[in-house]
C-alpha angles and dihedrals in degrees: 000000000000122000089250099049095105100036112129136135114346114003120213129220094267094055091046092050090049090054092049096047093045092050091046091052092049094048094043090055093046097045097041092107125084118296094242090056096056097081115110094021096113097104094048093048092047091052090051093050093044092051088052093051095245101123104078104034111149092020107118116257089230088065095047098269134123096253123225131116134294087252089063091054091045089063090054094046093051090049090052089052092049091054096038088236113193098220136108096238097135091047093049101043111021097036116020095028091048093048094049094045092047089052090054095252131131115253110235124227118260138044115323136183141184133230104240113233088250089060093067097068090103096041129086137197113232126187113237100187096264100045141318133309128193118229135182126040140310117223130213096002108178115243094346094150091053099048137081098217137021117207117212128193119189128180114229112241113245094013112097094202100025116121133166127199129208130184110208128197107217089209088067090056138065104253114208108195119234135158143200124236090280093054093250113146115267101170136183116231116206103202122226117276091252093050127228125284118247130204122216112235124220119247114281095035127119117304136189095257093051087049091052091051092050090047090052091050091046090054090046090055092050089048092052091054092048091047091056091052092049089050092050092048092047095049091048094048092048090051094048102036114087126201128171090006100306140068112279091235086074091068115093094221091057092045091054092051093050091046090053090050092049091051092050091049093052093046091052092046092050094050093046090050091051092050092050091049092050092051092045088054089059099252122132088243095191097146092047091050092048091052091047093054092046092051092044092051092048091049090048090058090051092048094050092050099042095039094056095039092055096041095046119190096345091064090065096055121103090230092063121081096224096085091056087066103035092051090049091049090052090053102039095048089064100041120097090012127334129237094271095050095050092042090055092047094046092045091052091051092050092048093048093048092070126213095306094046093048091051092052091048092052098042105037106113116242119244115280090248091062092052096056 
């Protein structure tokens, strides 16, 4: 029986820990070989996770998922980040799976992805007599070449609540390969000449801004997992590496750097946990998600700097694991809104809330789940 076989409703701590430890064991076994040998292993890893029931956690059972809460999936996402797993789990479950389920559709089997709202700048909606079709191309679509379907949400111009959804088969498109700094696929999809049919969604369904928020939180969760691995690697290296006759972790300057990194990691983890708890409670949670992505991006900058400073030259070699994480951190901190963008948005909301609104924002207790 898979670790997700009995997930339903509200999952307790034991079930969540079982998910995390099972995922960690699977990824540790899969990523045990050298870092430079991991490329191209996406399909094998996906098959392993799918067989273990890990790919649709938090997607409602009524939509074909495994059930459970977003907090359950958050544990899996952070574990993926910790192991630098080359797999579109966040895209499949937290983004595409959520969008399809929220639209009342069944989530298909296999790896999925979404076209981020920023990817639609070179696409256009065109009436075809019976509805709308999307034409053009979608840029920097995560994992497009490795997925079976790409979910697209587009806001209708001139209609405040109007949204259309399209499900695109990448095999019907020209896929121009691209990648982020970590080498993860960020492909351009040239849509078929006849375009792709879109379906208008009823009010209250998924929308591009909600997708962006979930994408930002998904990246924050991956970052938190990767941060914890960078911290572990850095602590271990400082304990084992000797200079001037003693381990470098005996030097106060190194201790201060590692302490700063540890503090940044815990701050990012706490904010990500709060954002997940707010969304699990059913609230929009936009401010909490913004703060989580800001803290994660700030912590990523600290981890990149401290990790490489403490490791020295060996941390830049392809044989060492560190670069797998620091290059991902450089990429993930900018995707679905970078620190500056979300800081400006959150700052504007706080300023517009006025004194009373700011007080409520600062003093409203977090959900009980976030305080555990």
